[in-house]
Structure formats: structure tokens, C-alpha cells
C-alpha positions, 0 to 999 in steps of 0.5 A: 542455596537449600537442599532437603533430603528425605529418608525413612520411607518403605513397606509397612503393614498397617499398625505399623510406624516409620520415621522419616528424617529431612535434612537441610544443607547449603551455605546458609539455612536458616528456616521460620518452619519446616513441614511435611506434605504427602502426596497420593497417585491423582490428588493434590499435595497435602498438609501433613505437620509442621514445626516452628524453627524458633520456639517449637510450634506443631501443627498437625493435619486433623486426620494425622493428629494423634498418630503422627509427632514432628520435631527437630534437631537444630544443631543437625539441621534435621526435622522428623516425623513419626508416624505410628499406628499407620493406616492404608489412607496414609500411604503416599509420597512424604515431601520435605519442605522449608519455609523462609523467614519473611514478612508474610501472612501465608499460614504454614499449612499452605504449599505456598508458604514454602520456598524449599523442597526435598524430593520425597520419599514413599511411605506405603501402608498395606492392610 
């Protein structure tokens, strides 16, 4: 079993920055990709960003491209989401997820690709 623990959320003003962290733990961990999703009240969970563990290819939602940066520290089993120039519409619960290595055609931008989820961390951006 893999556990994911997020940290770094908080209350900030528009234009500020935050860095989220997600650390994986468990007896064994070998991910195909790790991603960040967010969910605002009354809305569906949406893709934010993802990174392939091998090779480091990155993916971003159009709404955050150019403002958010995803990165990973493999020895620490940690993925980061640097969020710059935050906007009120970025307000949401942010969830880290890990996808196992397995044969599938489901894209890393889809929630259904992921096998493990963290409990989430709240990001609130005031105007």
C-alpha cells in the first residue's frame, strides 16, 4: 500500500505564490506518474498537472500552464507543485495522486489513471 501526504496549502492573496509538496511512503513505491488535481465546492475534480516518474515529462492544464510548475525529487519520493501568480479561481482542495506502472491507454490527465490519492490540502486565494 502507498500513502500520499500533501502539505503546503494555505490562504494567500491574488498574485502570491505557494508550493505544495506530496510525499509517498509505503513498503514499495514505483510510480508511473504522479499528478495534482483540484476540486472546488460544487465542482468535479479536475486535472492540474502531472509528471512521469521516469523521464520527467510534464503535463499541465491550460488554466495553469505558465503559472504552475511540477517537479519531483525521486530519492525523497516527493513531488512538488510550485504555484505562482495565484488567482481567486485557483481556490480549491488540491489532491496528489500516484499512478502505478500498468498496461493502460488512460492518460495521466484523467483521474481514472491514478491508483492512490492523498487527503488533500486547501488552497484559498483572496482577491
